[in-house]
C-alpha positions in Angstrom: 0.0 0.0 0.0 1.4 3.4 -1.0 1.4 6.2 1.4 0.7 9.7 0.2 3.7 11.9 0.1 3.4 15.1 2.2 3.9 18.3 0.5 6.9 20.3 1.8 5.9 23.1 4.1 5.7 26.5 2.5 8.6 28.7 3.7 7.5 31.4 6.1 7.2 34.8 4.4 9.5 37.6 5.6 8.1 40.0 8.2 6.4 43.2 7.1 8.3 46.4 7.9 7.1 50.0 7.5 9.4 52.3 5.4 9.4 56.0 5.2 8.6 58.2 2.2 11.2 60.8 1.3 10.1 64.4 1.2 10.4 64.4 -2.6 8.1 61.4 -2.9 5.4 62.8 -0.6 4.2 65.1 -3.4 2.9 62.1 -5.3 1.4 60.1 -2.4 -2.1 60.4 -1.1 -2.1 61.9 2.3 -2.2 59.2 5.0 -0.7 56.6 2.7 1.8 54.2 4.3 4.6 52.2 2.7 6.0 48.8 3.7 8.4 46.2 2.5 8.1 42.4 2.9 11.2 40.7 1.5 11.3 41.7 -2.2 7.7 43.2 -2.1 7.0 46.8 -1.8 3.6 47.7 -0.5 1.6 51.0 -0.6 -1.5 51.2 1.5 -4.0 54.0 1.5 -7.6 54.7 2.4 -9.8 56.3 -0.3 -11.0 59.8 0.6 -14.8 60.0 1.0 -15.6 56.3 0.8 -13.0 55.1 3.4 -12.4 52.0 1.3 -8.8 50.6 1.4 -6.5 50.2 -1.6 -3.2 48.3 -1.6 -0.5 48.2 -4.3 2.0 45.4 -4.0 5.0 44.9 -6.3 8.5 43.6 -6.8 11.2 44.5 -9.3 11.6 41.1 -10.9 8.4 39.0 -10.7 4.7 39.1 -9.8 3.9 39.0 -6.1 2.7 35.6 -5.1 -0.9 35.0 -3.9 0.5 34.3 -0.4 2.4 37.6 -0.4 -0.7 39.5 -1.5 -2.9 37.8 1.1 -0.4 38.2 4.0 0.0 41.9 3.2 -3.7 42.5 2.9 -4.7 40.6 6.1 -1.8 42.0 8.1 -2.0 45.7 7.1 -5.6 46.5 6.5 -7.6 47.0 9.8 -10.3 44.4 10.2 -9.4 42.9 6.8 -11.0 39.5 7.8 -14.4 41.3 7.6 -13.7 43.2 4.4 -14.1 42.0 0.8 -11.4 43.0 -1.7 -10.5 42.2 -5.3 -7.9 42.6 -7.9 -9.8 44.2 -10.7 -9.2 43.7 -14.5 -10.8 46.8 -16.1 -12.1 47.1 -19.6 -9.1 47.2 -22.1 -9.8 50.8 -22.9 -9.3 51.7 -19.2 -6.3 49.4 -18.7 -3.1 51.1 -17.5 0.0 49.1 -16.4 3.0 51.2 -15.7 4.8 48.6 -13.7 5.3 45.0 -14.9 5.2 43.3 -11.6 2.5 45.1 -9.6 -1.0 44.2 -8.4 -3.7 46.5 -7.1 -6.1 45.3 -4.5 -9.3 47.3 -3.9 -11.7 47.0 -1.0 -15.2 46.6 -2.4 -18.2 48.4 -0.9 -20.1 46.2 1.5 -23.2 45.9 -0.8 -21.2 44.9 -3.9 -22.6 41.4 -4.0 -26.1 42.0 -2.7 -27.7 42.0 -6.2 -28.6 45.6 -6.5 -27.4 45.6 -10.1 -25.3 48.7 -9.8 -21.7 48.4 -11.0 -18.9 49.1 -8.6 -16.7 52.0 -9.6 -13.1 51.9 -8.6 -11.6 55.4 -8.5 -9.0 56.1 -11.2 -5.8 57.1 -9.5 -3.3 55.4 -11.9 -0.8 58.2 -12.3 -0.5 58.9 -8.6 -0.2 55.2 -7.9 2.3 54.7 -10.7 4.5 57.4 -9.2 4.3 55.9 -5.8 5.1 52.4 -7.1 8.1 53.8 -9.0 9.4 55.3 -5.7 8.9 52.0 -3.9 9.9 49.4 -6.5 12.2 51.3 -8.9 12.0 52.7 -12.4 8.9 51.8 -14.4 8.7 50.8 -18.0 5.3 51.0 -19.7 3.9 47.7 -20.7 2.2 47.8 -24.1 -0.9 45.6 -24.5 0.6 44.0 -27.5 3.6 42.9 -25.4 4.4 39.3 -24.4 2.3 39.5 -21.3 -0.9 39.8 -23.4 -0.4 37.2 -26.2 -4.1 37.2 -27.2 -4.2 41.0 -27.5 -6.9 42.2 -29.9 -8.6 38.8 -30.0 -11.4 39.3 -27.5 -12.8 36.0 -26.5 -9.9 34.1 -28.2 -9.7 31.7 -25.2 -13.4 30.8 -25.6 -13.2 30.0 -29.3 
């Protein structure tokens, strides 16, 4: 009788440490935003004016952050995150902006998002401010064109479903 092999334990993620913005960088950052690092990850956390919803940007300079890095950052840094719903949103192609190759944006969704009221959820557009903040945290940015290698099916809407 064969015994199931145990999966190796996932290595512990590095601790999260708060880092300071330089005076120069503060001009691009939403007031009240905080910056952190977790190993190779750089994290920017802010609360949206008016709505009070949280936004987190997480990036590295050489790869996409892992799901476990995103989850650890969100649940560690956002107050009461275990009782909040958040998402990484893929906007319509016409609204898509990606100024950093290895960055994910996590947006808290309004509490009634999934209650069936039929109204779409609008995520505030703050791409340039965030891009400048990410550049400060993760290094220089290079724009990623939609026809680049990260979007091999560009221009072929529904190509995966054919």
